N, C-alpha and C positions, 0 to 999 in steps of 0.2 A: 831416394824418394820411397817412400812406403805406400802400399795400395790403401784407399779409403776404405771405411768401414760401413758407409751407407749409400745405398743405390743414388739418392738426391746429389751426393757429392761424388759420385763416380768419375773420375778423368777422363780424358779420350781413350787412354790405354793402360794397363798396368805396365809397370816398368820391374822387370827382375833384379836380383841382388847384383849380379854382374854387370848390367847396364847401368845401373846406379853408380857402381863405383867406377866405370869408365867414363860417366858424365861428371863425376866428381875429379877424376883426374885430368879430365880435358879442361874443365873450366879452370882449376888450378894451375895446370901446366902452362896454360896462355895467359893466365894473370903473371906467372913467373918470368915466361918469356917477354911480356910487355915490359915489365919492370927491370930484368935484364939488360935487356936492349937499350934502355934509356940510360941505365948506369955506364954499362960498357962503351956506349957512343958517345959518352958526356953530352946528353941533349940538354938545352937550356933550360927545360922544364924538368930536369930528371927527378928532383924531390917530389915535385907535384905527382909525377906519374906513379913513383913508389907509394905515396901516401894515398891516392885514389886507389891503387891496386891492393893496398892493405884494407882499406874501408871496403872494397867490394868482396875480398875474402872473407873478413868478418861476417857482412851480411849474408853470404852465401851459407857459411858456417853455422851462423844462427837459424837461418830457414830451414836448413836441411835437420837441426837438431829439434826444431819446434813441431811437436804432433800436430798442432792447429794448423799449421801450413799444409799439411797431407789430406787432412780431415774436412776443412771447411773451404769453399770455393773462395769465399771473400777474403779469409786471411792468405790464400795461396795468391789471390790477384793483389793484396797489399804488399806482399812481399816481392813480387814480380816488379810492381811499380817501384819499391825502392831500389831493387836492382837496376831498373831501367834508368832510374835519376843518376844513380853513381857511375853507371856505364857510360851515359852521355857525358858525364865530366871528364872521364876517362878519353872519350873521343875528342874531347876540346883540347886536350893536353898531350895526347899522342895518336899518331896514326895506326899504331899497332893495336888499339882499342877495337879495331874492325873486327877481329878475329875472334872475338868474345862473343859475336853475334850467333855464332854456330850453335854453341851450348845453349843459349837463350832461347834459341828457338825449340829445342826440344823441352825446356822447361816450360816454355808457354804452352806448347802442344799438349804437355802431361797435364798440367795443373788447371787448364782453362776448358770450357766447352769446345766442341769443334769449331764453332763460328767464331766466338770470341779468339780462340786460339790461332786460326788462320789470320784473323785480323791482326792480331798482336805481332805474327811473323812478318806481315806486310810492312806495318810501321817499324820494326825493327830492322828490316831489310833496307827501307827508305832512309833512316836514322844513319846506319852504316854508311850507306852511300855517302849522304851529306856530309858526315863527320869525315869521311875519307878524302872527298873533293876538298872540303875545307882546309883540311892538314896537309894534304900532299899536291893533288890534282891542280888547284887554282894557284897555291904558293908558286909552283914551277912552271905553270902556264901549258901542262900536258895532262890531258883528261883522256883516258884510254878507255875502250870498251870493257876492259877487264874490271874497272871500277864500278860498272854498272852491273856487269854479268855475274861477278864474283858472288855479291850478297844475294841477288835474285836465284841463281842456281843452287846455292846452299840452302837458301829457303825452301826452293821447290823439293830439293832432295829431303829436306828434313820433314816436309809434310808427307811426301810420297813414303818414306821410311815407315813414319809413324802409323800412316794408314794402312800400311801392308802388314805391319806387325799387329795392328789392331784386327784385321781381317783374319790374320793366322792364329790370333790368339781367341777370337770368336768361334773360329771353325773347331779349334783343339777344344773348347769349352763345350760346344755343341756334341762332339764326338764322346767327350767325358760324360755329358749327361746321358746320351745315347746307350751308352756302356753299362752305366748304372741301372738305367731303365730296364736294358736287356737281362741284367743280372736278377733285379727285382721281379722281373715278370717270370723268368725261369724259376725262381724261388716260389713265386706263388702258383706257378703251374704245378711244381713238384710236390707243395702243400696240398693243392686241390686234388691231385692224383692219390696221394695218401688217404685224404680225406674220405675220396669216393671209394677206395678201397676198405677204408674201417668200416664205412658206413654200409657196405655191402657185407662185410663179415658180421657186424652188427644185426642187419636184416636176417642174415642166415640163421644167426644163431635164435633169433628171436622166433623164426619160424620154427626151427627145430624143435625147441622148448614148446612152443603153443602145439605142435603136431604130435610130439611124442609125451614128454613129461606131464604137460596140463592135460592133454587127453587122457593120459594113462590114469591120473589122479581123478578125473571125472568119473572115468569108468569105474575104479574103485568106490567112489560113492555111491552109485547106482546099484553095483553088486552088494554093498553092505545094507542098502536100504531094502533090496530084494531079500536077502538073509534075515533081516529083522523080520520082514514079514511071514518068512518060513520058519519062523521058529517053534519050537513043540510047546504044548500048553502046559506042561510040568512047570509049575512057579519056580520050583528050585533051579531048575536047568534055565528057565526062561530069564530069571533075575541075572544069572551069571552072564548069561551070552548077551544079554542087553547091554550089560557093564562093559564088556570087551567089545562089542559091536560099536557102543558109543564112543569109547576111547579111540577106535580105529577110525570111526568118521570126524571126529574131532582133528584127528592128525592128518587125515586126507585133506579135508578143509584148509587147515593152517597151511599145508604145503602148496596145495591149489592157489590160495592168496598170494602165496609168497612167490609163486612161478609167474603169475600174472604181474606181480609188482616188477619182477625182474624184466619181464617183456617190455613193459611200459618204460622202464628205464633205459632200456635201447634204443628208444625213440629219440631222434636229434631234437636238441633243447630248443631251437626255433620251431619246431613243430609238435612239440610235445603238449602244447595247450590247445590243440585244434586242428583243423584242416589246414591245408596249402591256402586255402582262400582266406581263412581267418589270419593266417600269419601275413600274408601280402596286404590286407586291409590294415593290420596293426602298422606293418611298414610305411603305409601311405600315411596315417594319421601322424606317425612321428617323425617324418620328415621335415627337416628345416627347408626355410626358404621359399619356393614356389609352393602353391596350391597344388596337392597332390590327390586325386581322385581314383578310387579302384572300381573297378565294374566286372562282373562275372556274366559270362554267356555260355549257355548251354546247360545241359545237365551234369553237374558235378560228378565224378567217378573217383573210386578210390585209385590211387597212383602208388606205384612202388616206391620206398624211401629214395633212392638214387634221383628218381625223377624228381619228387618234391623238392630235394636238397638243392639240384641242378637248377630249376626253375627259381627258387627262392634266391639263390646266390646271384644268378644272373639279374635279377629283378634288383637285388640290392647294389650290385656293381653299376647296373644303367643309371639308377636313380641316385648314386653318389656322382656319377660323370655330370648328371643333369644340376645336382646342388653346386657343383664345384666350377663347372666350365661353361654351361649353357645360357646362363643369365636368362633363364626361363620364367615367365609369371605363371605358367600352368602347366601340370604333366599329367597324364593318365595312364594308369596300368590297368590293362584288360586280360584277363585269364579265359579263355576259350576253350571248352570241350566239345570236342566233333567224335564222329563215330570211331574213327581210326587214328585220330592224334589230338593233341593237347597243344595249344598255341599261348605264349606270352607276349605281350604286346607293351613296349613303353615309349610313349609319345611327348614330347615338349614343344613347346613354341618358342625356343631359345634361338640363339644367334646361327645355330648350325655350324657346319665346317665343312671341308673338303674331303670326302670320304677316301679318296686315293692318296692324300698325303697325310691321312691320320697315324699310320704306323712311325712315322719318323717325327711327328709332332708331340707336342705336349700332351702327356696323358694319353697318347695313342695306344699304349699296349694294353689297357684294359679289354678292348676289343679281342685281341686274339685269345685273351684267357676265357673270356664269355663263348667266342666261338668253339674253344677247345671243349667246354664243358657240354656244349650242346653235340658236338660231332662224336663225343666219347660214347653218347648214347644213340648215336644213328640219327641226329636231329640235324635240321637245317637253320643256319644262323643269317639273318641279313641286316643291312644296316642302310637306312637312305636318310640322306642329309645333304644340304647345300648351304652354303654361307647366306644368313638371313633367313631361311626359310625351315629351321626347326630340325629336329631329328627324330625318327621312328627306328626302333630298335625291335626284331621281332625273332623269335625262336620257336620253332615247331618240331615237336617230339612224336615220333609214331608210338602208338599204344601197342604195348605186347598183346599177344592174343588171349591170354588170360591174366587177368589183373588180380592179385591176391586181396 
């Protein structure tokens, strides 16, 4: 059997290639055993037994080779019904048809939903008991407990085996997803660290250019203006000197403008068109899904670039979680400036979650990434949430003693 391709038609548990081959071999082997015993024992209905076994084998092969059986629950149920009818006919002509019930158990549990699969297993077990009693027990007047316990125990073992395999498979899938999330988070944190280092270096370069080259060019402008005012009154000397000073001033002005453009180019793209508050306001207005409001508290202050980038990225990540997971109707981002710190709050009215189990749950690794950004700058990151009570994410960064 092959695994289905859509969640709606997902079977009780996937079946690996080895297990499929074992199931095929078991079904065909039991059919061959029933037909062989009927022929070698010269049973009165040996011809019928062989014919019904051949029909069962053809039906089984047809279902295995039909893609619709594995993709559609309805097609799988129809195939199982056809196999069940042919198997019932085999029970009528041979008591050895009882053993076909065991592979049927696994087929039913694989292709049907859990509730219907267990029901089908119970019906199959009852049919196996009835067929065996009709062929052997009642005919010879000897009904043993094994006639009842065999099919029932076989069905119970099949259900337990499939459910156990399903639990192992789900645990394996959960661990695989966990490992993928860990790898993705590690890559995200590494990228965040690289980005933070790059931004810090860009800010350093901007400061150096502003404090050295740009200031030097501004000083040259001032000195040239002073020299222009101090020129001698001799017309010939005055004209030549003015020409050279004018050219020097133009060159200094052009280079100063170029230096300032270079400094502006080193500003992060998300913040180059305004302040952090403006970037957050644009983020709220562009957010899909819930209504998001931005509010500013306190007197805005100029922040170092790493601070602005960290706060903006945390807001983006928290708002992305709100849109993807919270099912919220409203959300609010608040930026608060205080005397010695700046605080960012992202609050929503969604369904919330258990904060303690968030790292192992879906999407839980965005929180460590946000926490890492805050702690890198010596800040404090907190999350308050509970199922059905919304979520509040807060980050507080201490302001440096001197803000450039």
